[in-house]
MARSERO-560043 format. One record per residue (C-alpha): x, y, z; residue in three letters. Coordinates in nm, 4 decimals. Example, Ala and Ser with C-alpha at 12.3 -4.5 7.8 and 13.67 -1.06 7.14 Angstrom:
NODE        c1        c2        c3  resn
NODE    1.2300   -0.4500    0.7800   ala
NODE    1.3670   -0.1060    0.7140   ser
# end
This chain:
NODE        c1        c2        c3  resn
NODE    0.0067    0.0172    0.0154   met
NODE    0.1619    0.3506   -0.0948   leu
NODE    0.1732    0.6301    0.0916   asn
NODE    0.0639    0.9899   -0.0545   pro
NODE    0.3208    1.2422   -0.1076   cys
NODE    0.3033    1.4779    0.2133   asp
NODE    0.4270    1.7752    0.3180   pro
NODE    0.6226    1.5520    0.6242   ala
NODE    0.7856    1.3552    0.3384   phe
NODE    0.8653    1.6720    0.1568   leu
NODE    1.0325    1.8255    0.4589   gln
NODE    1.2672    1.4945    0.5176   ala
NODE    1.3475    1.4712    0.1411   leu
NODE    1.4162    1.8478    0.0767   glu
NODE    1.6827    1.8120    0.3663   ala
NODE    1.8591    1.5622    0.1516   gln
NODE    1.8617    1.7643   -0.1506   leu
NODE    2.0178    2.0578   -0.3042   pro
NODE    1.7868    2.4060   -0.3122   pro
NODE    1.5172    2.4133   -0.5654   gly
NODE    1.4996    2.0572   -0.6986   val
NODE    1.1740    2.0121   -0.5081   leu
NODE    0.8848    2.2198   -0.6620   arg
NODE    0.5546    2.2954   -0.6756   leu
NODE    0.3461    2.1012   -0.9140   pro
NODE    0.2779    2.3151   -1.2246   glu
NODE   -0.0273    2.2241   -1.4650   asp
NODE    0.2068    2.1236   -1.7643   arg
NODE    0.3412    1.8127   -1.5632   tyr
NODE   -0.0382    1.7165   -1.4877   leu
NODE   -0.1840    1.7268   -1.8099   thr
NODE   -0.1305    1.4925   -2.1293   glu
NODE   -0.1715    1.6119   -2.4603   leu
NODE   -0.5157    1.4819   -2.5625   arg
NODE   -0.6488    1.5934   -2.2342   gly
NODE   -0.8056    1.2384   -2.1232   arg
NODE   -0.6114    1.2339   -1.8328   tyr
NODE   -0.5654    1.4973   -1.5133   arg
NODE   -0.2614    1.3699   -1.3100   gly
NODE   -0.1849    1.5045   -0.9700   gln
NODE    0.1065    1.5745   -0.7362   ala
NODE    0.2357    1.6528   -0.4009   gly
NODE    0.5504    1.8083   -0.5796   ala
NODE    0.7731    1.7927   -0.8678   val
NODE    1.1535    1.6885   -0.8065   ala
NODE    1.3873    1.8382   -1.0761   cys
NODE    1.7623    1.6769   -0.9763   pro
NODE    2.0093    1.7723   -1.1801   gly
NODE    2.2615    1.4757   -1.1381   ser
NODE    2.2158    1.0900   -1.1278   val
NODE    2.2889    1.1016   -0.7478   glu
NODE    2.0164    1.3420   -0.6612   glu
NODE    1.7588    1.0783   -0.8439   val
NODE    1.9120    0.7923   -0.6192   ser
NODE    1.8393    1.0056   -0.3141   thr
NODE    1.4725    1.0666   -0.4399   ile
NODE    1.3993    0.7133   -0.5060   leu
NODE    1.5823    0.5620   -0.1858   gln
NODE    1.3866    0.7949   -0.0128   ala
NODE    1.0402    0.7260   -0.1509   ala
NODE    1.0672    0.3801   -0.1416   gln
NODE    1.1445    0.3729    0.2033   ala
NODE    0.8475    0.5963    0.2709   ala
NODE    0.6586    0.4149    0.0155   arg
NODE    0.5532    0.7053   -0.1695   val
NODE    0.4798    0.6490   -0.5713   gly
NODE    0.6993    0.8191   -0.8208   val
NODE    0.6076    0.8894   -1.1568   val
NODE    0.8625    0.9825   -1.4207   pro
NODE    0.8381    1.2636   -1.6707   tyr
NODE    1.0294    1.3394   -1.9517   ala
NODE    0.9064    1.5254   -2.2495   gly
NODE    0.5119    1.4625   -2.1914   gly
NODE    0.4340    1.3708   -2.5236   thr
NODE    0.3390    1.0380   -2.4726   gly
NODE   -0.0378    0.9240   -2.5737   leu
NODE   -0.1114    0.6643   -2.3252   val
NODE   -0.1132    0.8339   -1.9865   ala
NODE    0.1949    0.6974   -1.8692   gly
NODE    0.3264    1.0470   -1.7561   gln
NODE    0.0371    1.1122   -1.5719   val
NODE   -0.1431    0.9381   -1.2515   met
NODE   -0.4988    1.0471   -1.2101   pro
NODE   -0.5779    0.8327   -0.9013   glu
NODE   -0.4254    0.6854   -0.5797   gly
NODE   -0.2119    0.8368   -0.3271   pro
NODE   -0.0568    1.1779   -0.4185   leu
NODE    0.2382    1.0777   -0.5894   pro
NODE    0.5864    1.2496   -0.6280   leu
NODE    0.6402    1.3378   -1.0086   val
NODE    1.0007    1.3088   -1.1124   leu
NODE    1.1135    1.5163   -1.3989   ser
NODE    1.4221    1.4624   -1.5870   val
NODE    1.4738    1.7977   -1.7522   glu
NODE    1.7787    1.9140   -1.5680   arg
NODE    1.9429    1.5930   -1.6962   leu
NODE    1.9930    1.7362   -2.0065   asn
NODE    2.3896    1.7250   -2.1111   arg
NODE    2.5244    1.5613   -2.3973   val
NODE    2.8122    1.4097   -2.2264   arg
NODE    3.0355    1.2597   -2.5108   ala
NODE    3.0344    1.2698   -2.8732   val
NODE    3.2499    1.0113   -3.0243   glu
NODE    3.2377    1.0380   -3.3911   pro
NODE    3.5250    0.7491   -3.4754   leu
NODE    3.3151    0.5320   -3.2675   gly
NODE    2.9632    0.6477   -3.4002   asn
NODE    2.8316    0.6751   -3.0355   val
NODE    2.6972    0.9853   -2.8422   leu
NODE    2.6253    0.9930   -2.4956   val
NODE    2.3057    1.1856   -2.3704   ala
NODE    2.1530    1.2411   -2.0446   glu
NODE    1.7812    1.1866   -2.0170   ala
NODE    1.6480    1.5075   -2.0272   gly
NODE    1.8050    1.6001   -2.3385   cys
NODE    1.5456    1.7041   -2.6310   ile
NODE    1.5810    1.5112   -2.9369   leu
NODE    1.6720    1.7683   -3.1596   thr
NODE    1.9258    1.8699   -2.9195   glu
NODE    2.0775    1.5257   -2.9949   val
NODE    2.0371    1.5359   -3.3463   gln
NODE    2.2149    1.8774   -3.3515   ala
NODE    2.5306    1.7434   -3.1859   ala
NODE    2.5692    1.4211   -3.3776   ala
NODE    2.5060    1.6385   -3.7097   glu
NODE    2.8041    1.8897   -3.5421   ala
NODE    2.9995    1.5641   -3.5908   ala
NODE    2.9334    1.4897   -3.9321   glu
NODE    2.7199    1.2165   -3.7729   arg
NODE    2.3401    1.1174   -3.7816   leu
NODE    2.1118    1.0228   -3.4957   phe
NODE    1.8502    0.9095   -3.6976   pro
NODE    1.5774    0.9137   -3.4822   met
NODE    1.3148    1.1554   -3.5835   ser
NODE    0.9116    1.1950   -3.5195   leu
NODE    0.6549    1.4533   -3.4930   gly
NODE    0.7243    1.5873   -3.1320   ser
NODE    1.1150    1.5714   -3.1958   glu
NODE    1.0940    1.9506   -3.0542   gly
NODE    0.9970    1.8549   -2.6841   ser
NODE    1.0159    1.4409   -2.6543   ala
NODE    1.3201    1.3823   -2.4518   arg
NODE    1.5829    1.0730   -2.4790   ile
NODE    1.4529    0.9380   -2.1372   gly
NODE    1.0639    0.9515   -2.2568   gly
NODE    1.1858    0.7976   -2.5999   leu
NODE    1.3740    0.5093   -2.4602   leu
NODE    1.1180    0.4118   -2.1637   gly
NODE    0.8336    0.3717   -2.4578   thr
NODE    1.0729    0.2379   -2.7032   asn
NODE    1.0018    0.5025   -2.9497   ala
NODE    1.0208    0.4443   -3.3312   gly
NODE    0.9280    0.7307   -3.5533   gly
NODE    0.9954    0.7623   -3.9568   thr
NODE    1.3080    0.5995   -3.9784   gly
NODE    1.2546    0.2721   -3.8306   val
NODE    1.2629    0.0827   -4.1616   leu
NODE    1.6247    0.1369   -4.1765   arg
NODE    1.7969    0.2177   -3.8646   tyr
NODE    1.5014    0.0613   -3.6181   gly
NODE    1.3282    0.1585   -3.2771   thr
NODE    1.5278    0.3479   -2.9672   met
NODE    1.6000   -0.0563   -2.8726   arg
NODE    1.8277   -0.0803   -3.1611   glu
NODE    1.9761    0.2756   -3.1137   leu
NODE    2.0794    0.2433   -2.7570   ala
NODE    2.3899    0.0517   -2.6886   leu
NODE    2.3961    0.1311   -2.3161   gly
NODE    2.2136    0.2789   -2.0310   leu
NODE    2.2814    0.4380   -1.7026   glu
NODE    1.9515    0.3461   -1.5151   val
NODE    1.8443    0.4411   -1.1027   val
NODE    1.6573    0.1272   -0.9315   leu
NODE    1.3745    0.1853   -0.7198   ala
NODE    1.6060    0.1077   -0.4122   asp
NODE    1.8139    0.4352   -0.5265   gly
NODE    2.1254    0.1686   -0.6674   arg
NODE    2.2668    0.2613   -0.9777   val
NODE    2.3182    0.0505   -1.2813   ile
NODE    2.6317    0.2112   -1.4462   his
NODE    2.5882    0.0436   -1.7865   gly
NODE    2.7173    0.3279   -2.0323   leu
NODE    2.8712    0.0661   -2.2629   lys
NODE    2.9447    0.1825   -2.6077   arg
NODE    2.9784   -0.1944   -2.7629   leu
NODE    2.8119   -0.3531   -3.0606   arg
NODE    2.8632   -0.6776   -2.8897   lys
NODE    2.8578   -0.7743   -2.5181   asn
NODE    2.7249   -1.1191   -2.4035   asn
NODE    2.8002   -1.0856   -2.0335   met
NODE    2.5053   -1.2046   -1.8747   gly
NODE    2.1131   -1.1040   -1.9018   tyr
NODE    2.0723   -0.7763   -2.1346   asp
NODE    1.9136   -0.5243   -1.8498   leu
NODE    1.9447   -0.2472   -2.1170   arg
NODE    1.6419   -0.4129   -2.3384   his
NODE    1.4535   -0.4722   -1.9862   leu
NODE    1.4267   -0.1360   -1.9006   met
NODE    1.3941    0.0152   -2.2563   ile
NODE    1.0405    0.0159   -2.3108   gly
NODE    0.9216   -0.0369   -1.9337   ser
NODE    0.7966    0.2973   -1.9357   glu
NODE    0.9505    0.3869   -1.6044   gly
NODE    0.7675    0.0850   -1.3993   thr
NODE    1.1054   -0.1103   -1.3515   leu
NODE    1.3942    0.1979   -1.3220   gly
NODE    1.4583    0.5386   -1.3861   val
NODE    1.6702    0.6083   -1.7016   ile
NODE    1.9317    0.9002   -1.6353   thr
NODE    2.1583    0.8417   -1.9616   ala
NODE    2.2223    0.6447   -2.2491   ala
NODE    2.5197    0.5731   -2.5044   ala
NODE    2.3266    0.6165   -2.8458   leu
NODE    2.4263    0.4869   -3.1666   arg
NODE    2.5225    0.7422   -3.4564   leu
NODE    2.5465    0.6702   -3.8067   phe
NODE    2.7503    0.8562   -4.1301   pro
NODE    2.5137    1.0677   -4.2705   arg
NODE    2.3406    1.0017   -4.6115   pro
NODE    2.6022    1.1757   -4.8883   ala
NODE    2.2808    1.2666   -5.1134   arg
NODE    1.8792    1.2202   -5.0176   thr
NODE    1.5624    1.2255   -5.2172   gly
NODE    1.2146    1.1755   -5.1890   ala
NODE    0.9236    1.0838   -5.3950   ala
NODE    0.5374    1.0805   -5.3486   leu
NODE    0.3948    0.7841   -5.5782   ile
NODE    0.0256    0.7128   -5.6295   val
NODE   -0.0522    0.3218   -5.5846   val
NODE   -0.3908    0.1578   -5.6826   pro
NODE   -0.3998   -0.0505   -5.3221   ser
NODE   -0.2100   -0.1291   -5.0117   pro
NODE   -0.0751   -0.4363   -5.1524   glu
NODE    0.0433   -0.2539   -5.4381   ala
NODE    0.2441   -0.0642   -5.1677   ala
NODE    0.3785   -0.3328   -5.0364   leu
NODE    0.5306   -0.4948   -5.3473   arg
NODE    0.6505   -0.1533   -5.4218   leu
NODE    0.8529   -0.1346   -5.1163   leu
NODE    0.9618   -0.4784   -5.2096   ala
NODE    1.0783   -0.3453   -5.5291   leu
NODE    1.2523   -0.0346   -5.4032   ala
NODE    1.4779   -0.2317   -5.1498   gln
NODE    1.5465   -0.4830   -5.3940   ala
NODE    1.6779   -0.1945   -5.5999   arg
NODE    1.8473    0.0195   -5.3663   leu
NODE    1.8378   -0.1857   -5.0290   gly
NODE    1.9355   -0.0056   -4.7250   glu
NODE    1.8994    0.3067   -4.9126   gly
NODE    1.5249    0.3118   -4.8906   val
NODE    1.5149    0.5214   -4.5455   ser
NODE    1.1440    0.5817   -4.5318   gly
NODE    0.8266    0.4548   -4.6782   phe
NODE    0.5153    0.5870   -4.5749   glu
NODE    0.1542    0.5046   -4.6545   leu
NODE   -0.0723    0.7912   -4.6871   ile
NODE   -0.4546    0.7358   -4.7518   gly
NODE   -0.6754    0.9510   -4.9537   gly
NODE   -0.9141    1.0672   -4.6291   gln
NODE   -0.5836    1.2105   -4.5001   gly
NODE   -0.5400    1.4191   -4.7661   leu
NODE   -0.9148    1.5141   -4.7822   his
NODE   -0.8789    1.6183   -4.4063   phe
NODE   -0.5550    1.8347   -4.4945   leu
NODE   -0.7635    2.0070   -4.7879   ala
NODE   -1.0640    2.0802   -4.5577   glu
NODE   -0.8497    2.2131   -4.2140   val
NODE   -0.5143    2.2791   -4.3487   leu
NODE   -0.5618    2.3985   -4.6881   pro
NODE   -0.1983    2.6220   -4.6811   gln
NODE   -0.0192    2.2840   -4.6797   ile
NODE    0.0335    2.2527   -5.0676   arg
NODE   -0.0673    1.8773   -5.2077   gln
NODE    0.1108    1.7747   -5.5454   pro
NODE   -0.2283    1.6270   -5.7115   phe
NODE   -0.5353    1.7939   -5.8335   ala
NODE   -0.7419    1.5249   -5.7187   glu
NODE   -0.6394    1.3438   -5.3822   pro
NODE   -0.5702    0.9314   -5.4586   pro
NODE   -0.6775    0.6982   -5.2486   glu
NODE   -0.3783    0.5742   -5.1760   trp
NODE   -0.0163    0.7318   -5.1779   leu
NODE    0.3243    0.6345   -5.0695   val
NODE    0.6141    0.8751   -4.9269   leu
NODE    0.9582    0.7064   -5.0556   val
NODE    1.2664    0.8522   -4.9040   asp
NODE    1.6168    0.7911   -4.9980   leu
NODE    1.9583    0.8390   -4.8198   gly
NODE    2.2221    0.7304   -5.0706   leu
NODE    2.6200    0.7144   -5.0965   val
NODE    2.7343    1.0010   -5.3361   ala
NODE    2.8131    0.7978   -5.6522   ala
NODE    2.4225    0.7714   -5.6435   leu
NODE    2.2042    1.0206   -5.8020   asp
NODE    1.8571    0.9998   -5.5635   pro
NODE    1.6259    1.1752   -5.8563   ala
NODE    1.7819    0.9329   -6.1247   ala
NODE    1.7000    0.6087   -5.8750   glu
NODE    1.3660    0.7290   -5.8099   leu
NODE    1.2664    0.7972   -6.1609   glu
NODE    1.3863    0.4231   -6.2455   gly
NODE    1.1783    0.2921   -5.9510   leu
NODE    0.8810    0.4865   -6.0856   phe
NODE    0.9115    0.3656   -6.4110   glu
NODE    0.9424    0.0251   -6.3185   ala
NODE    0.6761    0.0198   -6.0871   ala
NODE    0.4260    0.1661   -6.3711   val
NODE    0.5491   -0.1344   -6.6055   glu
NODE    0.4638   -0.3784   -6.3008   ala
NODE    0.1177   -0.1964   -6.2542   asp
NODE    0.2150   -0.0969   -5.9259   leu
NODE    0.2099    0.2978   -5.9416   ala
NODE   -0.0302    0.5236   -6.1937   thr
NODE    0.1256    0.8404   -6.1122   asp
NODE    0.4106    1.0450   -5.8851   gly
NODE    0.6457    1.3201   -5.8475   val
NODE    1.0024    1.3444   -5.7382   ile
NODE    1.1268    1.5885   -5.5116   ala
NODE    1.3380    1.8175   -5.7033   gly
NODE    1.5233    1.9860   -5.4404   ser
NODE    1.5738    1.9338   -5.0500   glu
NODE    1.2822    2.1738   -4.9852   ala
NODE    1.0449    1.9884   -5.1866   gln
NODE    1.1645    1.6839   -4.9978   arg
NODE    1.0917    1.8443   -4.6929   ala
NODE    0.7673    1.9901   -4.8319   ala
NODE    0.6669    1.6143   -4.8940   phe
NODE    0.7536    1.5103   -4.5534   trp
NODE    0.5641    1.8202   -4.3955   his
NODE    0.2334    1.7107   -4.5916   leu
NODE    0.2790    1.3567   -4.4261   arg
NODE    0.3768    1.4847   -4.0642   glu
NODE    0.0883    1.7430   -4.1045   ala
NODE   -0.1782    1.4322   -4.1086   ile
NODE   -0.1946    1.4108   -3.7219   pro
NODE   -0.2512    1.7872   -3.7062   glu
NODE   -0.5311    1.7629   -3.9731   ala
NODE   -0.6703    1.4689   -3.7549   asn
NODE   -0.6894    1.6689   -3.4234   arg
NODE   -0.8988    1.9653   -3.6028   lys
NODE   -1.1353    1.7008   -3.7200   ile
NODE   -1.1669    1.5097   -3.4199   gly
NODE   -1.1382    1.1415   -3.3960   ala
NODE   -1.4000    0.8858   -3.2789   val
NODE   -1.1434    0.6244   -3.1958   ala
NODE   -0.7446    0.6220   -3.2776   ser
NODE   -0.5496    0.3203   -3.2991   his
NODE   -0.1416    0.2729   -3.3153   asp
NODE   -0.1107   -0.0862   -3.4123   val
NODE    0.1379   -0.2748   -3.5799   ser
NODE    0.1032   -0.5711   -3.8331   leu
NODE    0.3279   -0.8327   -3.9806   pro
NODE    0.3681   -0.6667   -4.3603   leu
NODE    0.1704   -0.9675   -4.5167   ala
NODE   -0.1327   -0.9181   -4.3204   ala
NODE   -0.1396   -0.5057   -4.4016   leu
NODE   -0.3859   -0.5365   -4.7231   pro
NODE   -0.5962   -0.8215   -4.5444   ala
NODE   -0.6538   -0.6219   -4.2194   phe
NODE   -0.7117   -0.3034   -4.4089   ile
NODE   -1.0068   -0.4121   -4.6073   ala
NODE   -1.1322   -0.6534   -4.2892   glu
NODE   -1.1583   -0.3955   -4.0725   ala
NODE   -1.3183   -0.1415   -4.3365   gly
NODE   -1.5741   -0.4006   -4.3517   ala
NODE   -1.6305   -0.4288   -4.0408   ala
NODE   -1.6744   -0.0837   -3.9520   leu
NODE   -1.9104   -0.0428   -4.2212   ala
NODE   -2.1432   -0.2637   -4.0804   thr
NODE   -2.1612   -0.0457   -3.7429   met
NODE   -2.2539    0.2819   -3.9185   gly
NODE   -2.1454    0.5974   -4.1100   asp
NODE   -1.8044    0.6408   -4.0424   met
NODE   -1.4756    0.7555   -4.2225   arg
NODE   -1.1350    0.5813   -4.1730   val
NODE   -0.7809    0.7734   -4.2039   asn
NODE   -0.5545    0.4986   -4.2462   cys
NODE   -0.1558    0.5941   -4.2935   phe
NODE    0.1645    0.5176   -4.1016   gly
NODE    0.5000    0.3818   -4.1104   his
NODE    0.4108    0.1076   -4.3665   val
NODE    0.7544   -0.0469   -4.4470   gly
NODE    0.7908   -0.1371   -4.0052   asp
NODE    0.3753   -0.2656   -4.0105   gly
NODE    0.2922    0.0331   -3.8240   asn
NODE   -0.0234    0.1803   -3.9031   leu
NODE   -0.2634    0.4682   -3.7410   his
NODE   -0.5760    0.3441   -3.7920   tyr
NODE   -0.8257    0.6413   -3.6864   asn
NODE   -1.2060    0.6612   -3.6930   ile
NODE   -1.3646    1.0074   -3.7768   phe
NODE   -1.7233    1.0682   -3.7866   pro
NODE   -1.9407    1.1177   -4.1073   ala
NODE   -1.9511    1.4470   -4.2843   asn
NODE   -2.2106    1.6572   -4.0928   gly
NODE   -2.1901    1.4610   -3.7859   arg
NODE   -1.9736    1.5324   -3.4661   asn
NODE   -1.8287    1.2791   -3.2201   arg
NODE   -2.0557    1.3079   -2.9320   ala
NODE   -2.2984    1.1095   -3.1784   ala
NODE   -2.0550    0.8094   -3.1927   tyr
NODE   -2.0078    0.7636   -2.7889   asp
NODE   -2.2267    0.4757   -2.7637   gly
NODE   -1.9882    0.3126   -3.0501   leu
NODE   -1.6293    0.3946   -2.9315   arg
NODE   -1.5430    0.1028   -2.7280   asp
NODE   -1.7181   -0.1294   -2.9757   arg
NODE   -1.4976    0.0316   -3.2436   val
NODE   -1.1635    0.0098   -3.0594   thr
NODE   -1.2568   -0.3524   -2.9724   glu
NODE   -1.3243   -0.4210   -3.3223   thr
NODE   -1.0050   -0.3137   -3.4565   val
NODE   -0.7514   -0.4688   -3.1850   his
NODE   -0.9195   -0.7729   -3.2074   asp
NODE   -0.8552   -0.8000   -3.5616   leu
NODE   -0.5033   -0.6576   -3.5040   val
NODE   -0.4504   -0.9304   -3.2697   his
NODE   -0.6304   -1.1939   -3.4923   gly
NODE   -0.3587   -1.1250   -3.7728   phe
NODE   -0.0677   -1.1511   -3.5095   gly
NODE    0.0022   -0.7891   -3.4743   gly
NODE    0.0176   -0.5588   -3.1515   ser
NODE   -0.2487   -0.3011   -3.0462   val
NODE    0.0593   -0.0717   -2.9211   ser
NODE    0.3261    0.0007   -3.1880   ala
NODE    0.4824    0.2980   -3.0821   glu
NODE    0.3190    0.4843   -2.7785   his
NODE    0.3505    0.1856   -2.5236   gly
NODE    0.0974    0.0853   -2.2782   val
NODE    0.0822    0.3524   -1.9933   gly
NODE   -0.2453    0.3713   -1.8127   arg
NODE   -0.4682    0.3490   -2.1364   leu
NODE   -0.3806    0.0403   -2.2521   lys
NODE   -0.3275   -0.1818   -1.9187   thr
NODE   -0.6549   -0.3692   -2.0120   gly
NODE   -0.5402   -0.4392   -2.3629   asp
NODE   -0.2399   -0.5822   -2.2103   leu
NODE   -0.4102   -0.8136   -2.0116   glu
NODE   -0.6403   -0.9216   -2.3238   arg
NODE   -0.3942   -0.9650   -2.5854   tyr
NODE   -0.0479   -1.0430   -2.4388   val
NODE    0.0043   -1.4255   -2.3407   asp
NODE   -0.0829   -1.4893   -1.9936   pro
NODE    0.2428   -1.6165   -1.9042   val
NODE    0.4134   -1.3472   -2.0382   ala
NODE    0.2073   -1.1415   -1.8478   val
NODE    0.2859   -1.3491   -1.4901   ser
NODE    0.6697   -1.3164   -1.5958   val
NODE    0.6352   -0.9396   -1.6357   met
NODE    0.4677   -0.9333   -1.2912   arg
NODE    0.7532   -1.1040   -1.1252   thr
NODE    1.0229   -0.8654   -1.2683   ile
NODE    0.8238   -0.5953   -1.1377   lys
NODE    0.8015   -0.7242   -0.8251   ser
NODE    1.1679   -0.8102   -0.8254   ala
NODE    1.2831   -0.4624   -0.8960   leu
NODE    1.0309   -0.2558   -0.7436   asp
NODE    0.8898   -0.4614   -0.4462   pro
NODE    0.7214   -0.1677   -0.2769   ala
NODE    0.5131   -0.1056   -0.6469   gly
NODE    0.6685    0.3103   -0.6306   ile
NODE    0.7593    0.3587   -0.9844   leu
NODE    0.4949    0.4710   -1.2052   asn
NODE    0.2084    0.2712   -1.0382   pro
NODE   -0.0952    0.1724   -1.2493   gly
NODE    0.1343    0.2272   -1.5917   ala
NODE    0.1819   -0.0855   -1.7821   val
NODE    0.0244   -0.3710   -1.5257   leu
NODE   -0.2926   -0.3096   -1.3562   lys
NODE   -0.2373   -0.3456   -0.9607   gly
# end
């Protein structure tokens, strides 16, 4: 049983910390982006060193006070806010914001958990290297949160998720002990890999305070194209064709549904679209190539081969880096348009690549039997990640679908599970999807998760209520 973060606890803790570490809880620590949850806190701790994090957790465990780790606050499954239970202490990593080391020859960068993603990208670029993690919230997302949720982003196809981008971690456990695991090694088979245990654990097993991150050579030449395809199956075949021709030169492959393009025209008309009439399906192909290859020529050859194989009907190739950026801006504006339209239900799912076309067809048919709804299907199809979002029909609002929302989500998630997919592709479980974890994950796996949680956090102080139901 946890105790509240009360004045007596805070007074005792404050005596162990430098001035200014403990602060009153501001609203930004208690809200999440979609406004679905309202958190609570007795105070916010902003430690500036791993030693201060250790002191905080040691005191919290001794007093049995819950601790909610907080990074950039960009998560969409309420992992960063605790709306119920005894008043917790929020632990923000924002002051753990140093890039400790950059090693270009070793292709490694060591960053603290509070570093914002764009800062890490800039540090890598200054060393003529690339840190390839990229996503819409990169101007506010912090490294600790990206690791805690095993974030993906637009470059997973080529570079992998945060799990593949982290070589080592520094982590503070619930009792204050520190795992000094900032190895810079690609090969290290000394026992259990605790790094992978912590990545994706959403602050429920320990607080990540720093990471050794992989860097890559920057592509010498880049390019992009928007290609109209007749179907999702054609998109997958186009991906296979592109990879056969260019291998790892294919950095991104995004599927864009026509409904998303109509939403952009409706609520963000300032975003230029390359086709007079939005096509039903579109793919964004992004290339990063060596100096000897011309991206425009390679994309032209790919398009011609796709047309010949009946995989493409139209397309436009970026003629400059500015136009390539405009293509990506169009893709990344779709979530903003979604928010302006207002979804009935949103789903961030992943599926085996071969199952994507059948899922899209079956999900659309199943939803059509429930009523008149619009589906915006888009995402990182190269790695099987779809954003499958449901919206009211024209002229109707979300309130008209209140009675259908849970049924819609259950239908989509059941289909994803039936195809061997995951109902959480990028954002984690948080508090929003704890029921889904119990419903869809193998019971033995859930039991093992509980055993690990009990072993590393016996008092249950770390992010109570997140990932695993109490």
